LOTORFI-456261 format. One record per residue (C-alpha): residue number from 1; x, y, z. Coordinates in steps of 0.1 Angstrom, whole numbers, always signed. Layout:
<rs>
+-----+-------+-------+-------+
!   n !     x !     y !     z !
+-----+-------+-------+-------+
! NUM !     X !     Y !     Z !
...
+-----+-------+-------+-------+
</rs>
This chain:
<rs>
+-----+-------+-------+-------+
!   n !     x !     y !     z !
+-----+-------+-------+-------+
!   1 !    +0 !    +0 !    +0 !
!   2 !   +11 !   +35 !    -7 !
!   3 !    +8 !   +65 !   +15 !
!   4 !   -12 !   +94 !    -1 !
!   5 !   +11 !  +124 !    -7 !
!   6 !   -11 !  +145 !   +17 !
!   7 !    -9 !  +118 !   +44 !
!   8 !   +23 !  +131 !   +62 !
!   9 !   +10 !  +166 !   +63 !
!  10 !   -25 !  +155 !   +76 !
!  11 !    -9 !  +134 !  +103 !
!  12 !   +14 !  +162 !  +114 !
!  13 !   -14 !  +187 !  +116 !
!  14 !   -36 !  +164 !  +135 !
!  15 !    -8 !  +154 !  +159 !
!  16 !    -2 !  +192 !  +165 !
!  17 !   -38 !  +196 !  +173 !
!  18 !   -36 !  +169 !  +199 !
!  19 !    -6 !  +185 !  +215 !
!  20 !   -22 !  +219 !  +215 !
!  21 !   -53 !  +206 !  +231 !
!  22 !   -33 !  +190 !  +259 !
!  23 !   -15 !  +222 !  +268 !
!  24 !   -42 !  +249 !  +264 !
!  25 !   -69 !  +236 !  +289 !
!  26 !   -50 !  +248 !  +321 !
!  27 !   -53 !  +283 !  +335 !
!  28 !   -38 !  +302 !  +363 !
!  29 !   -59 !  +331 !  +376 !
!  30 !   -30 !  +345 !  +397 !
!  31 !    -9 !  +348 !  +366 !
!  32 !   -37 !  +362 !  +344 !
!  33 !   -45 !  +390 !  +369 !
!  34 !    -8 !  +397 !  +376 !
!  35 !    -7 !  +413 !  +341 !
!  36 !   -33 !  +439 !  +354 !
!  37 !   -20 !  +459 !  +383 !
!  38 !   -54 !  +475 !  +388 !
!  39 !   -66 !  +441 !  +401 !
!  40 !   -37 !  +435 !  +424 !
!  41 !   -57 !  +437 !  +457 !
!  42 !   -84 !  +414 !  +443 !
!  43 !   -57 !  +390 !  +431 !
!  44 !   -40 !  +390 !  +465 !
!  45 !   -71 !  +381 !  +484 !
!  46 !   -80 !  +353 !  +460 !
!  47 !   -48 !  +337 !  +472 !
!  48 !   -52 !  +345 !  +508 !
!  49 !   -87 !  +329 !  +508 !
!  50 !   -75 !  +298 !  +488 !
!  51 !  -100 !  +307 !  +462 !
!  52 !   -73 !  +311 !  +435 !
!  53 !   -64 !  +273 !  +438 !
!  54 !  -101 !  +264 !  +436 !
!  55 !  -105 !  +286 !  +404 !
!  56 !   -75 !  +269 !  +388 !
!  57 !   -89 !  +235 !  +393 !
!  58 !  -122 !  +243 !  +377 !
!  59 !  -132 !  +246 !  +341 !
!  60 !  -161 !  +264 !  +324 !
!  61 !  -159 !  +293 !  +349 !
!  62 !  -162 !  +331 !  +350 !
!  63 !  -143 !  +354 !  +374 !
!  64 !  -157 !  +389 !  +380 !
!  65 !  -127 !  +410 !  +389 !
!  66 !  -130 !  +443 !  +408 !
!  67 !  -104 !  +471 !  +408 !
!  68 !   -84 !  +482 !  +438 !
!  69 !  -107 !  +511 !  +446 !
!  70 !  -137 !  +487 !  +448 !
!  71 !  -118 !  +462 !  +469 !
!  72 !  -108 !  +489 !  +494 !
!  73 !  -145 !  +496 !  +500 !
!  74 !  -149 !  +459 !  +509 !
!  75 !  -118 !  +458 !  +530 !
!  76 !  -130 !  +488 !  +551 !
!  77 !  -157 !  +464 !  +566 !
!  78 !  -129 !  +445 !  +583 !
!  79 !  -145 !  +411 !  +576 !
!  80 !  -127 !  +379 !  +589 !
!  81 !  -108 !  +360 !  +562 !
!  82 !  -134 !  +331 !  +560 !
!  83 !  -163 !  +357 !  +556 !
!  84 !  -143 !  +376 !  +530 !
!  85 !  -139 !  +343 !  +512 !
!  86 !  -177 !  +339 !  +510 !
!  87 !  -180 !  +374 !  +496 !
!  88 !  -154 !  +369 !  +469 !
!  89 !  -169 !  +335 !  +461 !
!  90 !  -200 !  +354 !  +448 !
!  91 !  -176 !  +367 !  +421 !
!  92 !  -169 !  +333 !  +407 !
!  93 !  -196 !  +318 !  +384 !
!  94 !  -199 !  +282 !  +377 !
!  95 !  -205 !  +288 !  +340 !
!  96 !  -188 !  +306 !  +311 !
!  97 !  -197 !  +342 !  +302 !
!  98 !  -178 !  +360 !  +276 !
!  99 !  -187 !  +396 !  +265 !
! 100 !  -208 !  +384 !  +236 !
! 101 !  -228 !  +360 !  +258 !
! 102 !  -233 !  +386 !  +284 !
! 103 !  -249 !  +410 !  +259 !
! 104 !  -271 !  +382 !  +242 !
! 105 !  -287 !  +366 !  +272 !
! 106 !  -318 !  +346 !  +263 !
! 107 !  -349 !  +365 !  +274 !
! 108 !  -326 !  +393 !  +287 !
! 109 !  -320 !  +378 !  +321 !
! 110 !  -305 !  +347 !  +337 !
! 111 !  -295 !  +332 !  +371 !
! 112 !  -262 !  +316 !  +376 !
! 113 !  -247 !  +297 !  +404 !
! 114 !  -215 !  +310 !  +422 !
! 115 !  -189 !  +292 !  +442 !
! 116 !  -206 !  +306 !  +473 !
! 117 !  -236 !  +284 !  +464 !
! 118 !  -213 !  +254 !  +459 !
! 119 !  -198 !  +257 !  +495 !
! 120 !  -231 !  +248 !  +511 !
! 121 !  -228 !  +279 !  +533 !
! 122 !  -253 !  +299 !  +512 !
! 123 !  -289 !  +296 !  +526 !
! 124 !  -315 !  +287 !  +500 !
! 125 !  -305 !  +302 !  +467 !
! 126 !  -286 !  +332 !  +481 !
! 127 !  -255 !  +319 !  +462 !
! 128 !  -271 !  +327 !  +428 !
! 129 !  -264 !  +359 !  +408 !
! 130 !  -289 !  +376 !  +385 !
! 131 !  -274 !  +388 !  +352 !
! 132 !  -297 !  +411 !  +332 !
! 133 !  -294 !  +431 !  +300 !
! 134 !  -303 !  +466 !  +308 !
! 135 !  -311 !  +497 !  +288 !
! 136 !  -283 !  +514 !  +269 !
! 137 !  -264 !  +481 !  +263 !
! 138 !  -254 !  +477 !  +299 !
! 139 !  -252 !  +444 !  +318 !
! 140 !  -263 !  +444 !  +354 !
! 141 !  -253 !  +419 !  +382 !
! 142 !  -271 !  +415 !  +416 !
! 143 !  -282 !  +389 !  +440 !
! 144 !  -313 !  +368 !  +431 !
! 145 !  -335 !  +388 !  +455 !
! 146 !  -324 !  +423 !  +444 !
! 147 !  -357 !  +442 !  +442 !
! 148 !  -347 !  +455 !  +407 !
! 149 !  -314 !  +470 !  +421 !
! 150 !  -282 !  +460 !  +404 !
! 151 !  -251 !  +465 !  +425 !
! 152 !  -227 !  +462 !  +397 !
! 153 !  -224 !  +465 !  +359 !
! 154 !  -201 !  +450 !  +333 !
! 155 !  -170 !  +471 !  +326 !
! 156 !  -149 !  +451 !  +301 !
! 157 !  -136 !  +416 !  +292 !
! 158 !  -101 !  +410 !  +306 !
! 159 !   -93 !  +375 !  +293 !
! 160 !  -115 !  +350 !  +274 !
! 161 !  -104 !  +314 !  +269 !
! 162 !  -136 !  +298 !  +254 !
! 163 !  -151 !  +278 !  +270 !
! 164 !  -127 !  +273 !  +298 !
! 165 !  -123 !  +306 !  +318 !
! 166 !  -136 !  +341 !  +313 !
! 167 !  -123 !  +370 !  +334 !
! 168 !  -144 !  +401 !  +333 !
! 169 !  -143 !  +434 !  +352 !
! 170 !  -175 !  +446 !  +370 !
! 171 !  -179 !  +481 !  +385 !
! 172 !  -186 !  +472 !  +422 !
! 173 !  -185 !  +445 !  +448 !
! 174 !  -213 !  +418 !  +448 !
! 175 !  -223 !  +410 !  +483 !
! 176 !  -253 !  +400 !  +505 !
! 177 !  -262 !  +396 !  +542 !
! 178 !  -258 !  +359 !  +538 !
! 179 !  -223 !  +362 !  +524 !
! 180 !  -212 !  +386 !  +551 !
! 181 !  -226 !  +365 !  +579 !
! 182 !  -201 !  +353 !  +605 !
! 183 !  -183 !  +321 !  +596 !
! 184 !  -163 !  +298 !  +619 !
! 185 !  -128 !  +294 !  +606 !
! 186 !  -119 !  +258 !  +601 !
! 187 !   -86 !  +265 !  +619 !
! 188 !  -108 !  +272 !  +650 !
! 189 !  -123 !  +237 !  +648 !
! 190 !  -108 !  +210 !  +669 !
! 191 !  -102 !  +183 !  +643 !
! 192 !   -99 !  +155 !  +670 !
! 193 !  -132 !  +166 !  +686 !
! 194 !  -149 !  +167 !  +652 !
! 195 !  -137 !  +131 !  +645 !
! 196 !  -147 !  +118 !  +680 !
! 197 !  -183 !  +130 !  +675 !
! 198 !  -186 !  +113 !  +642 !
! 199 !  -175 !   +77 !  +648 !
! 200 !  -138 !   +81 !  +647 !
! 201 !  -132 !   +85 !  +684 !
! 202 !  -105 !   +58 !  +686 !
! 203 !   -84 !   +74 !  +659 !
! 204 !   -90 !  +107 !  +675 !
! 205 !   -77 !   +93 !  +708 !
! 206 !   -46 !   +80 !  +691 !
! 207 !   -38 !  +115 !  +677 !
! 208 !   -44 !  +130 !  +712 !
! 209 !   -20 !  +105 !  +728 !
! 210 !    +8 !  +116 !  +703 !
! 211 !   +10 !  +153 !  +710 !
! 212 !   +35 !  +160 !  +682 !
! 213 !   +13 !  +143 !  +657 !
! 214 !   -18 !  +161 !  +669 !
! 215 !    +0 !  +195 !  +666 !
! 216 !   +11 !  +188 !  +631 !
! 217 !   -25 !  +181 !  +620 !
! 218 !   -37 !  +213 !  +637 !
! 219 !    -9 !  +234 !  +621 !
! 220 !   -18 !  +223 !  +586 !
! 221 !   -55 !  +231 !  +587 !
! 222 !   -53 !  +267 !  +577 !
! 223 !   -30 !  +261 !  +547 !
! 224 !   -51 !  +231 !  +536 !
! 225 !   -56 !  +195 !  +550 !
! 226 !   -73 !  +163 !  +540 !
! 227 !   -77 !  +137 !  +568 !
! 228 !   -86 !   +99 !  +563 !
! 229 !  -101 !   +86 !  +595 !
! 230 !  -104 !   +48 !  +601 !
! 231 !  -136 !   +41 !  +620 !
! 232 !  -137 !   +29 !  +656 !
! 233 !  -142 !    -8 !  +648 !
! 234 !  -113 !    -8 !  +623 !
! 235 !   -90 !    +8 !  +649 !
! 236 !  -100 !   -16 !  +676 !
! 237 !   -91 !   -46 !  +654 !
! 238 !   -58 !   -30 !  +644 !
! 239 !   -45 !   -21 !  +679 !
! 240 !   -24 !   -52 !  +684 !
! 241 !    -3 !   -43 !  +654 !
! 242 !    -2 !    -6 !  +663 !
! 243 !   +12 !   -14 !  +697 !
! 244 !   +40 !   -35 !  +681 !
! 245 !   +53 !    -4 !  +662 !
! 246 !   +80 !   +18 !  +676 !
! 247 !   +70 !   +52 !  +689 !
! 248 !   +83 !   +68 !  +657 !
! 249 !   +66 !   +42 !  +636 !
! 250 !   +33 !   +50 !  +654 !
! 251 !   +37 !   +87 !  +647 !
! 252 !   +45 !   +80 !  +610 !
! 253 !   +15 !   +57 !  +607 !
! 254 !    -9 !   +84 !  +621 !
! 255 !    +7 !  +112 !  +599 !
! 256 !    +3 !   +89 !  +569 !
! 257 !   -36 !   +95 !  +572 !
! 258 !   -32 !  +132 !  +565 !
! 259 !   -26 !  +150 !  +532 !
! 260 !   -13 !  +186 !  +535 !
! 261 !   -36 !  +198 !  +507 !
! 262 !   -74 !  +204 !  +507 !
! 263 !   -93 !  +178 !  +486 !
! 264 !  -131 !  +178 !  +481 !
! 265 !  -147 !  +146 !  +471 !
! 266 !  -150 !  +159 !  +436 !
! 267 !  -113 !  +167 !  +435 !
! 268 !  -104 !  +132 !  +448 !
! 269 !  -125 !  +116 !  +420 !
! 270 !  -110 !  +138 !  +393 !
! 271 !   -74 !  +140 !  +404 !
! 272 !   -64 !  +103 !  +406 !
! 273 !   -28 !   +96 !  +413 !
! 274 !    +0 !   +97 !  +438 !
! 275 !    -5 !  +117 !  +470 !
! 276 !   +22 !  +128 !  +495 !
! 277 !   +12 !  +128 !  +531 !
! 278 !   +21 !  +145 !  +563 !
! 279 !   +46 !  +116 !  +569 !
! 280 !   +64 !  +122 !  +536 !
! 281 !  +100 !  +134 !  +543 !
! 282 !  +131 !  +131 !  +521 !
! 283 !  +136 !   +95 !  +510 !
! 284 !  +107 !   +83 !  +532 !
! 285 !   +79 !   +86 !  +506 !
! 286 !   +49 !   +75 !  +527 !
! 287 !   +27 !   +81 !  +497 !
! 288 !    -4 !   +63 !  +483 !
! 289 !   -25 !   +63 !  +452 !
! 290 !   -60 !   +77 !  +449 !
! 291 !   -82 !   +58 !  +424 !
! 292 !  -118 !   +56 !  +413 !
! 293 !  -136 !   +23 !  +417 !
! 294 !  -170 !   +31 !  +401 !
! 295 !  -186 !   +57 !  +424 !
! 296 !  -162 !   +48 !  +452 !
! 297 !  -128 !   +64 !  +459 !
! 298 !  -100 !   +41 !  +470 !
! 299 !   -67 !   +47 !  +487 !
! 300 !   -42 !   +22 !  +475 !
! 301 !    -9 !   +17 !  +494 !
! 302 !   +17 !   -10 !  +485 !
! 303 !    +1 !   -30 !  +512 !
! 304 !   -37 !   -24 !  +514 !
! 305 !   -65 !    -7 !  +496 !
! 306 !   -90 !   +13 !  +517 !
! 307 !  -123 !   +28 !  +505 !
! 308 !  -138 !   +62 !  +516 !
! 309 !  -171 !   +53 !  +534 !
! 310 !  -183 !   +87 !  +544 !
! 311 !  -176 !  +125 !  +547 !
! 312 !  -173 !  +140 !  +582 !
! 313 !  -165 !  +175 !  +571 !
! 314 !  -158 !  +193 !  +538 !
! 315 !  -152 !  +230 !  +537 !
! 316 !  -121 !  +244 !  +522 !
! 317 !   -94 !  +243 !  +535 !
! 318 !  -104 !  +212 !  +556 !
! 319 !  -119 !  +179 !  +547 !
! 320 !  -123 !  +148 !  +568 !
! 321 !  -133 !  +114 !  +554 !
! 322 !  -141 !   +80 !  +570 !
! 323 !  -123 !   +50 !  +556 !
! 324 !  -129 !   +13 !  +561 !
! 325 !   -93 !    +2 !  +567 !
! 326 !   -61 !   +15 !  +583 !
! 327 !   -37 !   +28 !  +557 !
! 328 !    -5 !    +7 !  +558 !
! 329 !   +26 !   +23 !  +544 !
! 330 !   +53 !    +1 !  +527 !
! 331 !   +79 !   +19 !  +549 !
! 332 !   +65 !    +2 !  +580 !
! 333 !   +50 !   -31 !  +567 !
! 334 !   +71 !   -56 !  +547 !
! 335 !   +47 !   -76 !  +527 !
! 336 !   +27 !   -63 !  +498 !
! 337 !    -8 !   -74 !  +491 !
! 338 !   -11 !   -81 !  +454 !
! 339 !   -49 !   -82 !  +450 !
! 340 !   -45 !   -91 !  +413 !
! 341 !   -11 !  -108 !  +410 !
! 342 !    +5 !  -110 !  +375 !
! 343 !   +13 !  -144 !  +363 !
! 344 !   +50 !  -155 !  +367 !
! 345 !   +71 !  -154 !  +336 !
! 346 !   +76 !  -187 !  +318 !
! 347 !  +107 !  -205 !  +328 !
! 348 !  +109 !  -188 !  +362 !
! 349 !  +126 !  -210 !  +387 !
! 350 !  +118 !  -188 !  +417 !
! 351 !  +101 !  -207 !  +445 !
! 352 !   +70 !  -194 !  +461 !
! 353 !   +75 !  -180 !  +496 !
! 354 !   +53 !  -191 !  +525 !
! 355 !   +27 !  -165 !  +534 !
! 356 !   +36 !  -146 !  +564 !
! 357 !   +13 !  -140 !  +593 !
! 358 !    -1 !  -105 !  +598 !
! 359 !   +21 !  -100 !  +629 !
! 360 !   +52 !  -109 !  +608 !
! 361 !   +44 !   -81 !  +583 !
! 362 !   +55 !   -54 !  +608 !
! 363 !   +91 !   -42 !  +607 !
! 364 !  +102 !   -39 !  +643 !
! 365 !  +132 !   -17 !  +634 !
! 366 !  +111 !    +4 !  +610 !
! 367 !  +136 !    +0 !  +581 !
! 368 !  +120 !    -4 !  +547 !
! 369 !  +130 !   -32 !  +523 !
! 370 !  +150 !   -21 !  +493 !
! 371 !  +128 !   -16 !  +462 !
! 372 !  +136 !    -3 !  +426 !
! 373 !  +108 !   +22 !  +432 !
! 374 !  +128 !   +38 !  +461 !
! 375 !  +151 !   +55 !  +435 !
! 376 !  +121 !   +73 !  +419 !
! 377 !  +114 !  +108 !  +429 !
! 378 !   +79 !  +114 !  +442 !
! 379 !   +76 !  +148 !  +425 !
! 380 !   +86 !  +131 !  +391 !
! 381 !   +59 !  +104 !  +398 !
! 382 !   +33 !  +131 !  +403 !
! 383 !   +44 !  +150 !  +372 !
! 384 !   +41 !  +118 !  +351 !
! 385 !    +6 !  +111 !  +364 !
! 386 !    -6 !  +147 !  +357 !
! 387 !    +7 !  +143 !  +322 !
! 388 !    -9 !  +110 !  +318 !
! 389 !   -42 !  +125 !  +330 !
! 390 !   -38 !  +153 !  +305 !
! 391 !   -33 !  +129 !  +276 !
! 392 !   -62 !  +107 !  +287 !
! 393 !   -85 !  +137 !  +285 !
! 394 !   -78 !  +139 !  +247 !
! 395 !   -82 !  +102 !  +240 !
! 396 !  -109 !  +110 !  +215 !
! 397 !   -86 !  +131 !  +194 !
! 398 !   -60 !  +103 !  +194 !
! 399 !   -87 !   +81 !  +180 !
! 400 !   -95 !  +106 !  +152 !
! 401 !   -58 !  +108 !  +144 !
! 402 !   -55 !   +70 !  +140 !
! 403 !   -86 !   +69 !  +119 !
! 404 !   -72 !   +96 !   +95 !
! 405 !   -39 !   +77 !   +93 !
! 406 !   -58 !   +45 !   +83 !
! 407 !   -78 !   +64 !   +56 !
! 408 !   -46 !   +80 !   +43 !
! 409 !   -28 !   +46 !   +40 !
! 410 !   -58 !   +32 !   +20 !
+-----+-------+-------+-------+
</rs>
């Protein structure tokens, strides 16, 4: 068979399309606004309230930026950080609105959900914003229950990346009594008390008995923390093994159940891959893999696979989930549980080892067995997984490329 003369060019163009599609989906709101000094205060508080990170994780989103003068009016109210976050959340829409769409709204008016509505803190539908085409070509923005008064109007489009992110400027702050209501900061919450009241008292008691570990969990709440809490029955059955660990081993095991980054359930489902933990330090990886199993989210170490069985708390920057097994790191437990072992290569002369008892799995001295994986860098692993996820998202384009190649060959 002969390749068509146009085949190489077609293949090259389509492969270029695939490459571009894998690299243009990402956005960084901090970098976008950094090019516009008039939004520097708004940009700063998106970072302080952790909204910037949440914006960067989402797609099909609109950010209503306000200039420094309008932000100063808001800051004069001296709102606590977590209340300020709710107000700024009203400025992030869970839909894409470019300048053209704003001026051509069906029936002249629409309601759109904001990130404040998504937090669950907004009573009723107070987290929705009314967008209306007004006289003279203006576009008004207000709370759903606005009595015909629009607090802000459209000024200009700042950046449009259809249909990923749109950044527009509006004239004034969007706020409401509900958004400005006092909010208890997650850092003021006692994580161990929260767990104890929700069926994780045994794990909570273990944290309290290791003051250094409890302190580490508390110190990470404000910057972002995800906790996986084995239920009381699970901890009770595991206690004989726990007591056999050294003091340092016990601390590492407990720290292994915390991730120094906030993860909502949706984020865990969409960001499968390796996760570093509070126990990760230098060559001691203490990582595990988050994977989807249908509607379930599983946490897979080299030793055991646990499943998230419930949510105790989920409000950025803190989330706490129940799990059905204790997470066992390879660094502390020798044997690996191969749930689906691969068949041995033909001609292999290796003898099967006798299965060890559960108690023999524990390394008394805490020293991990050598493994080829120990030479890998955790950061590199994460980077590779992120790349793989990006490529996976464009799998349909790869299919198109292969189809075109086949047609060209014929």
